[in-house]
C-alpha positions in Angstrom: 15.9 17.9 10.8 14.7 15.5 13.5 15.8 11.9 12.9 12.5 10.8 14.6 10.5 12.5 11.9 12.5 11.0 9.1 12.2 7.5 10.7 8.4 7.9 11.1 8.1 9.2 7.6 9.9 6.1 6.2 7.6 3.8 8.2 4.6 5.6 6.9 5.7 4.9 3.4 6.9 1.3 3.9 4.1 -0.1 6.0 1.7 0.2 3.0 3.6 -2.2 0.7 4.4 -4.4 3.7 0.7 -5.0 4.6 -0.5 -5.1 1.0 2.2 -7.6 0.2 1.1 -9.7 3.1 -2.5 -9.6 1.9 -1.5 -10.7 -1.6 0.8 -13.4 -0.2 -2.3 -15.0 1.4 -3.6 -15.7 -2.1 -0.6 -17.8 -3.3 -2.0 -20.9 -4.8 -5.6 -19.6 -4.7 -5.7 -17.3 -7.8 -8.5 -17.6 -10.4 -5.9 -18.9 -12.9 -2.3 -20.0 -12.7 -1.0 -17.0 -14.6 -2.9 -14.6 -12.4 -1.9 -16.4 -9.3 1.8 -16.1 -10.2 1.3 -12.4 -11.1 -0.2 -11.6 -7.8 2.5 -13.5 -5.9 5.2 -11.6 -7.9 3.6 -8.3 -7.1 3.7 -9.3 -3.4 7.4 -10.0 -3.8 8.0 -6.7 -5.4 6.2 -4.9 -2.5 8.3 -6.8 0.1 11.4 -5.9 -1.8 10.5 -2.3 -1.6 9.7 -2.6 2.0 13.0 -4.1 2.8 14.8 -1.2 1.2 12.9 1.3 3.3 13.3 -0.7 6.5 17.0 -1.2 6.0 17.3 2.6 5.7 15.0 3.1 8.7 17.1 0.8 10.8 20.3 2.8 10.2 18.5 6.0 11.2 17.1 4.4 14.4 20.3 2.7 15.6 19.8 0.9 18.9 20.6 -2.5 17.2 17.4 -2.1 15.1 17.2 -4.3 12.0 14.8 -4.6 9.1 13.3 -7.7 10.8 12.8 -6.0 14.1 11.0 -3.1 12.5 8.9 -5.4 10.3 7.9 -8.0 12.9 8.3 -6.6 16.5 6.1 -3.5 16.6 2.7 -3.5 18.1 -0.4 -2.9 16.1 -0.6 0.8 17.1 2.9 1.3 15.8 2.0 0.4 12.2 1.0 3.5 10.1 -0.3 2.0 6.9 -3.6 3.3 5.4 -6.7 1.3 6.1 -7.1 0.4 2.4 -4.3 -2.0 2.2 -5.4 -4.1 5.2 -8.9 -4.9 3.8 -9.5 -8.6 3.3 -9.4 -10.7 0.1 -13.2 -11.1 0.0 -13.0 -12.3 -3.6 -10.9 -11.5 -6.7 -13.0 -8.4 -7.4 -12.1 -7.0 -4.0 -8.5 -8.1 -4.3 -8.0 -6.4 -7.7 -9.9 -3.3 -6.8 -7.9 -2.8 -3.6 -4.7 -3.2 -5.7 -5.9 -0.8 -8.3 -6.9 1.9 -5.8 -3.5 1.7 -4.2 -1.5 1.3 -7.4 -2.6 4.5 -8.9 -1.7 6.4 -5.8 1.6 4.5 -5.4 2.7 5.4 -8.9 1.9 9.1 -8.4 3.7 9.1 -5.0 6.9 7.5 -6.3 7.0 9.9 -9.2 7.3 12.7 -6.7 9.5 10.8 -4.2 12.2 10.5 -7.0 12.6 14.3 -6.5 13.3 14.0 -2.8 16.4 15.7 -1.4 17.1 12.5 0.5 19.2 10.5 -1.9 18.3 7.2 -0.3 14.6 7.7 -0.7 15.1 9.0 -4.2 17.1 5.9 -5.2 14.4 3.6 -3.7 11.7 5.4 -5.6 13.6 5.3 -8.9 13.9 1.5 -8.6 10.4 0.9 -7.3 8.5 2.9 -9.8 9.5 0.5 -12.6 7.8 -2.3 -10.7 4.8 -0.2 -9.7 4.3 0.8 -13.3 3.6 -2.8 -14.1 1.4 -3.2 -11.0 -0.8 -0.3 -12.2 -1.1 -1.7 -15.7 -2.0 -5.2 -14.3 -4.7 -4.0 -11.9 -6.1 -1.4 -14.4 -6.5 -4.0 -17.1 -8.3 -6.3 -14.8 -10.7 -3.5 -13.7 -11.6 -2.9 -17.3 -11.9 -6.6 -18.1 -14.1 -7.5 -15.2 -16.1 -4.3 -15.1 -17.0 -4.5 -18.8 -17.3 -8.3 -18.7 -20.3 -10.5 -17.7 -23.2 -9.4 -15.6 -21.8 -11.3 -12.7 -18.2 -9.9 -12.9 -19.6 -6.3 -13.3 -21.8 -6.8 -10.2 -18.9 -8.0 -8.1 -16.6 -5.2 -9.3 -19.2 -2.6 -8.6 -19.7 -4.0 -5.1 -15.9 -3.9 -4.5 -15.6 -0.3 -5.7 -18.5 0.8 -3.6 -17.1 -0.8 -0.5 -13.4 0.2 -0.8 -14.0 3.7 -2.0 -14.4 4.9 1.6 -10.7 4.2 2.2 -9.2 6.3 -0.6 -9.3 9.7 0.9 -6.9 8.7 3.7 -4.2 8.3 1.1 -4.0 12.1 1.0 -3.9 12.8 4.8 -0.6 13.9 6.4 0.9 13.4 9.8 3.1 15.8 11.7 6.2 13.8 10.6 4.9 14.0 7.0 4.6 17.8 7.2 8.1 18.1 8.7 9.6 16.1 5.8 7.6 18.1 3.2 9.0 21.3 4.7 12.6 19.9 4.4 12.0 19.0 0.7 12.3 15.3 1.6 8.7 14.2 1.7 5.9 14.2 -0.9 3.0 16.6 -0.3 0.3 14.0 -1.1 -2.4 16.6 -0.8 -1.3 17.9 -4.2 -1.8 14.4 -5.7 -5.5 14.1 -4.8 -7.1 15.7 -7.9 -5.0 13.8 -10.4 -5.5 10.6 -8.5 -9.3 10.8 -8.7 -9.1 11.9 -12.3 -7.2 8.8 -13.3 -9.3 6.5 -11.1 -12.5 7.9 -12.5 -11.3 7.6 -16.1 -10.5 3.9 -15.8 -13.8 3.2 -13.9 -15.7 4.9 -16.8 -13.8 2.8 -19.3 -14.8 -0.2 -17.3 -18.4 0.9 -17.4 -18.5 1.1 -13.6 -20.3 3.7 -11.6 -18.2 6.2 -9.6 -19.4 6.2 -6.0 -21.0 9.5 -4.9 -20.3 8.9 -1.2 -18.4 11.7 0.5 -18.0 9.8 3.7 -14.5 8.3 4.3 -12.7 6.3 6.9 -9.3 7.2 8.3 -7.1 6.4 11.2 -4.4 4.0 9.9 -1.8 6.7 9.5 -2.1 7.3 13.2 -2.1 3.7 14.2 -5.9 3.2 14.5 -6.7 0.2 12.4 -9.6 -2.0 11.4 -10.4 -5.3 13.0 -8.5 -7.1 10.3 -5.0 -5.7 11.3 -4.6 -7.8 14.4 -5.2 -11.0 12.4 -2.7 -9.9 9.7 0.0 -9.3 12.4 -0.6 -12.5 14.3 0.2 -14.5 11.2 3.0 -12.2 9.9 4.8 -12.0 13.3 4.3 -15.5 14.4 7.8 -16.9 13.7 9.7 -14.0 15.2 7.6 -13.9 18.3 7.6 -17.7 18.8 11.3 -18.0 18.2 12.9 -14.7 19.3 16.1 -13.6 17.4 15.8 -16.6 15.1 18.0 -16.6 12.0 17.8 -18.7 8.9 
């Protein structure tokens, strides 16, 4: 097994909760209600906690004095391999909750399988994280139903969000060379096998919410290979500011 492939595989997993957590963190103090604001902030903290576990493991594999902080904050944009979905902006609460929902369903399915990994560290992280992600999925799914089957205005906004973000869902099931290497070793999850059940669950909840399922077959990709949307640079400029302004700073 190549250490480089394992390292890249871990980054491919961890960058998703990192960037999504950063997006949710932007909303702290701006939620539609106090309870929802706190819930979104807590989900962001859960995601950052998961990311830390992955990055701590990745740092041990990489060596070279790497730390969870250097991996999180000192890479260039092209070195992040999160999917495009998680970097989409907080246009309004409909977009925020739809983005969360579309990722949560995938995330739960992924962690279910990662628990079976031959890598004991990844399996342990998955066993812990899935408890949190189970809540995330319930939270976002409930909001999808509440707003989709709510007022004319909430339904319109939710449908617009679903239509816009749908194009980013297919990338969740693409694999890189490192992914394929880890799958062959029994360490990684073959996400291609999750695709049908993912869309089945997504479609069921959208139907319950009285929302139309997009018919578009055109999807965007690139994030897993470091090719990001225009939004990524702005996310990183804010997220990396302290580390780049004050190198090697400690609290």
